[in-house]
N, C-alpha and C positions, 0 to 999 in steps of 0.2 A: 503493498499499499504506499498511499503517499501522505505526507503532512498535509493539513490544510493551508493554504496562504489566504490571509484576508486582501481584498482588492479593495479599496474605497472605491475605486468608480462604482461598484454595484452598489452603492447605497441607494436606497428609495429615494425617489422625488420628494424634495426639502418643500415641505407646504408651509412652511413660513408659520405667519397666525393661525392659520386652518390646521396646521398637525393636532391630528388625536378627534377632528369634527369628522363626521357624515355627510353627505349631500342631503342625507333625511333630517339632519340637525338644522335644518335652513332658516329655522327662526334667530338662530345664533349665528347667521352670514348675513352680512348687508346686502339687501336686494340687489342694490347696485354692482356691488362684486359678481355677486351670482351671473346677472345680465354682461357683465365683462367677460366673465368665463366663456358664457355661450359664444358672444360674439368674437373672442381671440382666440379659441380654439385652441393650439398648440402652443400659443404665444402668450398663452393666461399666467401671470405669476400671482400666485395669491401673496399678498404683504409679507415681505420680509422671506419669498420662500425661491422659487426655481421653476422656470418653465419647463414642458415637457420638450420642447425645442432645445432646452441648455441641457437637458437631462442625456437627450440624443448628442449631443455635442463633447459629452462629458464618456459617453459609451463608445463612440467610434471610432476613437486612437484604441481601445482596449481591443473592441473587435477585431482590428486590422490586427493589433500584435499578436493576438492569438490565431487568427488566419496564418498569418505568417509564422509560428511558429510550427505548424504544421501535426499539431498533437492533439489526441482527445482532450477537450476538457469539462468539466462537470462544475456548474458554478450551482451555489443554493443563494436565491435573492426574491425578493417580490414579484408580483407579479405586473406590475406598471413596469419593472426593469427590463421584465423577460420579453414584454411585447417592445418598449423602446431597442433593444437588442436585435428583435424580428424587425423592426421598422428601418436600421441602420443597415441590416444585412439587407435587405430588399432594394435601399436605396443604392448601394455597393453595386450591387447583383446586376441594377440597372444601368450604371453607370458604365460597368464592365462590358456588358452586351452593348451598349452604344457605341462603345469603344472599337471592339470586335467589328462592327456593322461596318464601323469607318474606316476599318483598317489599320487603327491605332490600342492594339491589344497591348496592355501591359504587360513588361518581362515578366 
């Protein structure tokens, strides 16, 4: 077996002032902030927190580093991090396919 290696990039999304709240606790969240969340989507950041796009930016270098290592990897993390990793992988794959189609496959 291998010893676990903590990876700070795999930390769950920082919800800032919303940490510990559920969307079902809407009475505790400013309605204007809920509307902003809906309008901004991946770019929404709770006060003092991190946006989903920022989470993806934090995870992309890790994903590339793990892919370059060429080894199987097991990660234990929250669902939101898994979804963000999936989105990053899909974006990287799309970029690679676009490069291949343009005759610019990465080395």
